[in-house]
N, C-alpha and C positions, 0 to 999 in steps of 0.2 A: 833159926837165924836166916834172915833174908840174904840172898846174894845181891850183887850190884844190879844185875839185870832184873831181878824181881822188884827191887826198890824202884828202878826206872819205870816198870810197868805200873806199880802202885801210884806213882806221881803222874804218869801219863793219863791214867784213868781218872784220877782226882781232878786234874787241871784241864783235861780234854785236849791235850796237844802232845806231840812227840817230844821225847827227851833225848839229849845227846848221848852217844855211847861212851864218851869219856867223862870221868868224874873223879871223885875222891872218896875214900872210905877209911874208917878205922874199925876197931872191934865192935863198936856199938851203933855206928851211923854211916849212912851213905849220903854224900852231897851230890845232888843231881841238878842238871841245868837244862832248861827248855832249849830245844834245837834252834828256835828263832833267836835266842840270845847269842848262841854261838855264831849263827849266821850274821847277826848284826855286828858282832865284834870283828868278824872276818872282813866286813865292809868298812871298818874303821869307826863304827858307831859305838860309843862307850856310854854306859849308864853309870852314873856316880851315885853312891848310896845304895839303898835297897837292902835286900836280904838274900841269904842263901836258902835254897830249898833242901831240906834234910829229911831223910826217911829213917826212922828208928829201925834198926835191923831186927830187933827182937819182936816188936809189936806191929810194925808197918805204919805207925802213926807219923803223920807229916808235921814237921816243924818249920818255921821260918826264923833263921838266925840273922839278926842284924850284923852287917859286915864288920863294923868296928868293934863290936862287943865280942866277936868270936875269931878274930885274926889269929891269935896264938894257937887255938885248937885246930883250926883249918890248916895252919902251917905244919902241923904234925901228922896230918892225914896222908895216906899213901895214894898215889895215882892208880887208877884202875880203868881198864877198857873192857866194855861189855861186848856181847855178841853183836853181829850185824843186825841193824834194826829191821 
């Protein structure tokens, strides 16, 4: 079972960019966010639509969940903070 930090590393390697240390997880998945998205949000730039990047904790497979289709599940995930990048 992957930890949140391991899921961040899988996504960073796959996408070739750093991922934020804060995210969400449940027993089967970790929702991770590219650091550039967090930085853009902090500057007031908001992206509407899109999808969440999710790493399967059992297999390490990366999925992209459309926002509207997965609001309920994401709402039940717990906040998690990884180690310093």
